[in-house]
C-alpha positions as CSV (number, residue, x, y, z in Angstrom):
1,X,-21.0,149.2,-57.7
2,X,-23.0,146.5,-58.0
3,X,-21.9,143.1,-59.3
4,X,-22.1,142.1,-63.4
5,X,-22.7,139.0,-64.4
6,X,-20.2,138.6,-67.1
7,X,-17.9,135.7,-69.2
8,X,-14.3,135.0,-68.0
9,X,-12.7,136.5,-71.0
10,X,-14.9,140.1,-70.8
11,X,-14.3,140.4,-67.2
12,X,-10.4,140.1,-67.7
13,X,-10.2,142.4,-70.9
14,X,-12.9,145.2,-68.6
15,X,-10.5,144.7,-65.8
16,X,-7.6,145.6,-67.9
17,X,-8.8,148.4,-69.3
18,X,-9.8,149.5,-65.7
19,X,-6.2,149.2,-65.0
20,X,-4.8,151.5,-67.3
21,X,-4.0,149.4,-70.2
22,X,-4.7,151.5,-73.3
23,X,-3.2,149.2,-75.6
24,X,-3.8,145.8,-77.0
25,X,-2.5,144.1,-80.2
26,X,-3.9,140.6,-80.7
27,X,-5.0,138.1,-83.3
28,X,-7.8,135.6,-83.0
29,X,-7.8,132.2,-81.7
30,X,-10.7,130.1,-80.0
31,X,-11.2,129.7,-76.8
32,X,-9.9,133.6,-76.0
33,X,-11.8,135.6,-78.9
34,X,-14.0,137.4,-76.8
35,X,-10.9,139.4,-75.2
36,X,-10.4,140.4,-78.7
37,X,-13.7,141.3,-79.2
38,X,-14.7,143.0,-76.2
39,X,-11.1,144.9,-77.0
40,X,-12.1,145.9,-80.4
41,X,-15.3,147.9,-78.8
42,X,-14.2,149.2,-75.5
43,X,-10.4,150.6,-76.5
44,X,-12.0,152.9,-79.0
45,X,-14.5,154.6,-75.8
46,X,-11.7,154.9,-73.4
47,X,-9.2,156.5,-75.9
48,X,-7.1,153.6,-76.5
49,X,-5.9,151.5,-79.6
50,X,-6.6,148.2,-80.7
51,X,-5.4,146.7,-83.4
52,X,-5.6,143.2,-84.8
53,X,-2.5,142.0,-85.9
54,X,-2.3,139.7,-88.8
55,X,-0.5,137.5,-87.0
56,X,0.3,136.3,-83.1
57,X,4.3,136.9,-84.1
58,X,2.9,140.3,-84.9
59,X,1.3,141.4,-81.9
60,X,4.0,140.1,-79.7
61,X,6.6,142.6,-81.7
62,X,3.9,145.7,-81.4
63,X,3.4,144.6,-77.7
64,X,7.3,145.1,-77.5
65,X,6.8,148.7,-79.0
66,X,4.0,149.8,-76.8
67,X,5.8,148.7,-74.1
68,X,9.0,149.7,-74.6
69,X,7.2,153.1,-75.1
70,X,6.2,153.0,-71.3
71,X,2.7,152.1,-72.0
72,X,0.5,149.5,-70.8
73,X,0.2,147.2,-72.8
74,X,-1.7,143.9,-73.2
75,X,-2.0,141.1,-75.6
76,X,-4.2,137.8,-75.3
77,X,-4.1,134.4,-77.1
78,X,-4.4,130.6,-76.5
79,X,-1.6,127.8,-76.8
80,X,-0.7,127.6,-80.2
81,X,-0.8,131.4,-80.5
82,X,1.6,131.8,-77.7
83,X,4.0,129.7,-79.2
84,X,4.0,131.8,-82.0
85,X,4.9,134.5,-79.6
86,X,7.6,132.6,-78.0
87,X,10.4,134.3,-79.6
88,X,9.2,137.9,-78.7
89,X,8.6,137.1,-75.2
90,X,12.4,136.4,-74.9
91,X,13.2,139.5,-76.5
92,X,10.6,141.6,-74.1
93,X,12.1,139.6,-70.8
94,X,15.4,140.4,-72.3
95,X,15.1,144.2,-72.6
96,X,12.9,144.5,-69.7
97,X,10.1,145.5,-70.8
98,X,7.0,145.2,-69.0
99,X,3.6,143.8,-70.3
100,X,0.8,141.6,-69.6
101,X,0.6,138.5,-71.8
102,X,-3.4,136.3,-71.0
103,X,-2.8,132.5,-72.3
104,X,-6.7,130.8,-72.0
105,X,-5.3,127.2,-72.6
106,X,-6.9,124.8,-74.9
107,X,-6.0,121.2,-75.7
108,X,-2.8,120.0,-77.2
109,X,-0.4,119.2,-78.5
110,X,-0.3,120.6,-82.5
111,X,-3.6,122.4,-83.0
112,X,-4.6,120.5,-80.4
113,X,-8.8,121.4,-80.0
114,X,-10.7,124.2,-78.4
115,X,-11.5,122.5,-74.7
116,X,-9.9,123.9,-71.7
117,X,-6.7,122.3,-70.9
118,X,-3.8,123.2,-68.7
119,X,-1.1,121.6,-70.9
120,X,0.4,124.9,-71.3
121,X,2.4,124.7,-67.7
122,X,5.9,124.0,-68.8
123,X,5.8,126.5,-71.7
124,X,5.2,129.5,-69.3
125,X,6.8,128.6,-65.8
126,X,10.1,127.1,-67.1
127,X,10.2,129.7,-70.1
128,X,8.8,128.4,-73.4
129,X,11.6,130.9,-75.4
130,X,15.4,130.6,-75.6
131,X,18.1,132.0,-73.3
132,X,17.6,132.1,-69.5
133,X,14.8,134.2,-68.4
134,X,11.4,134.0,-66.5
135,X,8.2,135.0,-66.6
136,X,5.9,135.6,-63.8
137,X,2.8,133.5,-63.7
138,X,-0.6,134.2,-62.1
139,X,-3.3,131.3,-62.5
140,X,-6.6,132.3,-61.6
141,X,-9.7,130.0,-60.4
142,X,-12.7,132.3,-60.5
143,X,-14.1,135.0,-62.9
144,X,-13.7,137.6,-60.2
145,X,-9.8,136.5,-60.0
146,X,-9.6,136.6,-63.4
147,X,-10.4,140.3,-62.7
148,X,-8.4,141.0,-59.7
149,X,-4.9,139.4,-61.2
150,X,-5.0,141.6,-63.8
151,X,-4.3,145.0,-61.6
152,X,-1.7,142.7,-59.9
153,X,-0.5,141.4,-63.1
154,X,-0.2,145.7,-64.6
155,X,1.8,146.4,-61.9
156,X,3.7,143.7,-60.8
157,X,5.3,144.0,-64.5
158,X,5.5,147.5,-64.3
159,X,7.4,147.0,-60.9
160,X,9.9,144.4,-61.8
161,X,10.0,145.9,-65.9
162,X,9.2,142.0,-67.0
163,X,6.3,140.3,-68.8
164,X,3.6,138.7,-66.1
165,X,1.6,136.2,-68.0
166,X,-2.5,135.4,-66.8
167,X,-2.5,131.5,-67.6
168,X,-6.5,130.3,-67.9
169,X,-8.0,127.9,-69.5
170,X,-11.1,127.8,-71.8
171,X,-13.3,126.6,-69.4
172,X,-12.7,130.1,-67.1
173,X,-12.7,132.4,-70.3
174,X,-16.1,131.0,-71.2
175,X,-17.7,130.7,-68.2
176,X,-20.0,133.3,-66.4
177,X,-20.2,134.5,-63.3
178,X,-21.0,137.8,-61.1
179,X,-17.8,140.0,-60.8
180,X,-16.9,143.2,-58.6
181,X,-14.8,145.8,-60.4
182,X,-14.4,148.0,-57.1
183,X,-11.1,147.3,-56.2
184,X,-9.5,146.8,-59.7
185,X,-9.0,150.8,-59.7
186,X,-7.0,151.1,-56.2
187,X,-3.5,150.7,-56.8
188,X,-1.6,149.0,-54.0
189,X,1.9,149.8,-55.0
190,X,4.3,152.5,-55.6
191,X,5.1,152.0,-59.3
192,X,8.0,154.2,-60.1
193,X,8.4,156.5,-63.2
194,X,9.4,154.8,-66.3
195,X,12.4,156.9,-66.9
196,X,13.5,154.3,-68.8
197,X,11.0,154.4,-71.7
198,X,11.6,155.5,-75.4
199,X,9.6,159.1,-75.5
200,X,11.7,161.0,-77.1
201,X,14.9,162.8,-75.7
202,X,13.3,165.3,-74.1
203,X,15.4,167.2,-71.3
204,X,17.4,164.2,-70.7
205,X,21.2,164.1,-71.7
206,X,21.0,160.7,-73.0
207,X,18.8,158.6,-75.5
208,X,17.0,155.8,-73.9
209,X,17.9,152.4,-75.2
210,X,15.9,149.5,-75.0
211,X,18.1,146.6,-76.0
212,X,17.9,142.4,-75.5
213,X,21.4,142.5,-77.6
214,X,25.0,142.2,-75.7
215,X,27.6,140.8,-78.5
216,X,30.4,141.0,-75.7
217,X,29.9,137.7,-74.0
218,X,31.4,139.4,-70.3
219,X,28.9,142.3,-70.6
220,X,26.2,139.6,-71.5
221,X,26.8,137.6,-68.4
222,X,26.7,140.2,-65.8
223,X,23.7,141.3,-67.5
224,X,22.4,137.7,-67.0
225,X,22.9,138.3,-63.3
226,X,21.1,141.0,-63.0
227,X,18.1,139.9,-64.3
228,X,18.4,137.1,-61.9
229,X,18.5,139.3,-58.9
230,X,15.3,140.9,-59.8
231,X,13.9,137.5,-60.2
232,X,15.3,136.5,-56.8
233,X,13.1,139.6,-55.5
234,X,9.8,138.0,-57.3
235,X,10.4,134.6,-55.8
236,X,10.7,136.5,-52.5
237,X,7.8,139.1,-53.1
238,X,5.2,137.4,-55.4
239,X,4.3,134.3,-54.1
240,X,0.7,133.3,-53.8
241,X,-0.8,130.5,-53.0
242,X,-4.6,129.1,-50.8
243,X,-4.7,126.3,-48.0
244,X,-7.7,125.0,-47.0
245,X,-8.3,122.7,-44.2
246,X,-4.6,121.6,-44.5
247,X,-3.9,122.0,-40.6
248,X,-4.9,117.8,-40.0
249,X,-4.9,116.8,-43.5
250,X,-3.3,113.5,-44.2
251,X,-4.0,113.8,-47.7
252,X,-3.5,117.0,-49.6
253,X,-4.6,117.8,-53.3
254,X,-2.7,120.5,-55.2
255,X,-4.7,122.0,-58.1
256,X,-4.8,125.5,-59.8
257,X,-7.3,127.3,-62.2
258,X,-10.3,125.6,-63.4
259,X,-9.7,122.0,-61.7
260,X,-8.7,123.8,-58.1
261,X,-13.0,123.9,-57.8
262,X,-13.4,120.2,-58.4
263,X,-10.8,119.2,-56.1
264,X,-12.2,121.5,-53.5
265,X,-15.6,120.3,-54.1
266,X,-13.9,116.8,-53.9
267,X,-11.8,118.1,-50.9
268,X,-15.2,118.5,-48.9
269,X,-16.9,115.0,-50.1
270,X,-14.2,113.3,-48.4
271,X,-14.1,115.0,-45.1
272,X,-17.8,114.2,-45.1
273,X,-16.9,110.8,-45.2
274,X,-14.5,110.9,-43.0
275,X,-11.1,111.4,-45.0
276,X,-9.0,114.2,-43.7
277,X,-7.9,115.9,-46.7
278,X,-6.7,119.9,-47.6
279,X,-6.3,121.2,-50.5
280,X,-2.9,123.7,-51.8
281,X,-3.9,125.8,-54.7
282,X,-1.0,127.4,-56.2
283,X,-1.9,130.8,-57.3
284,X,1.3,132.1,-58.7
285,X,3.0,129.3,-60.3
286,X,5.9,130.9,-61.3
287,X,7.3,131.7,-58.5
288,X,6.2,128.5,-57.6
289,X,4.6,128.9,-53.2
290,X,7.0,126.3,-51.5
291,X,5.6,127.5,-48.2
292,X,2.9,125.5,-48.3
293,X,4.8,121.9,-49.0
294,X,6.9,123.1,-45.9
295,X,4.2,123.9,-43.5
296,X,2.1,120.9,-44.4
297,X,5.0,118.3,-45.4
298,X,5.7,116.7,-42.0
299,X,1.9,116.2,-41.0
300,X,0.7,115.1,-44.3
301,X,0.7,111.5,-45.5
302,X,0.6,112.2,-49.3
303,X,0.0,114.7,-51.8
304,X,-1.9,113.9,-54.8
305,X,-1.7,116.6,-58.0
306,X,-4.5,117.0,-60.0
307,X,-4.5,118.8,-63.8
308,X,-6.0,118.8,-66.6
309,X,-2.5,117.5,-68.5
310,X,-0.3,114.8,-68.2
311,X,1.2,115.9,-65.0
312,X,3.1,119.3,-65.6
313,X,2.8,120.8,-62.1
314,X,4.0,117.6,-60.6
315,X,7.6,118.2,-61.0
316,X,7.5,121.7,-58.9
317,X,5.4,119.6,-56.3
318,X,7.8,117.0,-56.2
319,X,10.7,119.7,-55.4
320,X,8.7,121.6,-53.1
321,X,7.9,118.5,-51.3
322,X,11.5,118.0,-51.2
323,X,11.0,114.2,-52.0
324,X,9.9,113.5,-48.1
325,X,6.7,112.3,-49.0
326,X,4.7,110.6,-51.6
327,X,3.6,112.9,-54.6
328,X,0.7,111.1,-56.3
329,X,-0.8,112.4,-59.6
330,X,-4.4,112.1,-61.6
331,X,-4.8,113.8,-64.6
332,X,-6.5,114.1,-68.3
333,X,-5.4,115.5,-71.1
334,X,-6.7,117.1,-74.6
335,X,-9.4,118.9,-72.6
336,X,-10.9,116.2,-70.6
337,X,-11.6,116.9,-67.0
338,X,-10.5,114.7,-64.3
339,X,-13.4,113.1,-62.9
340,X,-14.7,113.7,-59.3
341,X,-15.3,110.2,-58.5
342,X,-11.7,109.1,-59.5
343,X,-10.4,111.9,-57.5
344,X,-12.1,110.9,-54.6
345,X,-11.3,107.1,-55.3
346,X,-7.6,108.1,-55.7
347,X,-8.2,109.8,-52.4
348,X,-8.9,106.5,-50.7
349,X,-6.7,104.6,-51.8
350,X,-4.2,106.8,-50.7
351,X,-5.7,107.2,-47.2
352,X,-5.8,103.4,-47.1
353,X,-9.1,102.2,-47.4
354,X,-12.5,103.2,-46.7
355,X,-13.5,104.8,-43.3
């Protein structure tokens, strides 16, 4: 199959359809509107369901209903919209209903602006809703990854019966790159049959009930322990990351999403100038990849975390490094992009001056 030039938002939507998604519920918000528009056109063509809800609150509860019936279902939004979905996301996690939630981040807080940003890291990785729960969070850095990670997201959601978040940003959503869809339909996992789904009693001796309400505290406590056994399995099996030039690196950049592309270019410039610089790119933001830091902490001089925010990933980097080496930060919030020249200057300062 030939590659197709597509926007990130459109590539993600097409990949979801090819991954078997036939139910989409959402509400328009910039800069992810192309996902909604694409689904509105394509879902009827494949016999699927598209519904523009009256709000993000409605959309996430429709996701609960379709996911609870065993359907592959997705919603997409941007930062303020995801805030409105938090109660429903907690219910989804509490009831163990699989789904895929796309957040194409924009600047905040509040209404903010419509430029790409990374200020929703805490919200997705630490749990933006109430209660003890976890979301599995995947962060693409290219348009090809926007497509590839959608299949991963649906498969992971079904295997763990848990919501999975695709955490992109406005630039990834709007930029165009060639995309190859050839591998999207090649299932890599053995997904168990959804015998738990509420599809009618049929020949079963019992009714399936999906619920997150447990009035008896000891019962709820036991249920929480069961959830965290599942999360522990995800922490073991679902970590994803990329390491570049870290074998001899003295300064290691840490970045995800769009800004990881900038960091990679700056790394190459620094190396041409004689600085030993590497890059760790987390792809799974939760579970956060600790292994690349364990591999490099004895040889690296320091780490520089670069984000399009005020530094929300820094905490996870420091924990992964176990405070054995300094972790520096450079970032810009509000939809502004960290500048390569400033990033390079920071590297030189950390490394100890010009070569």
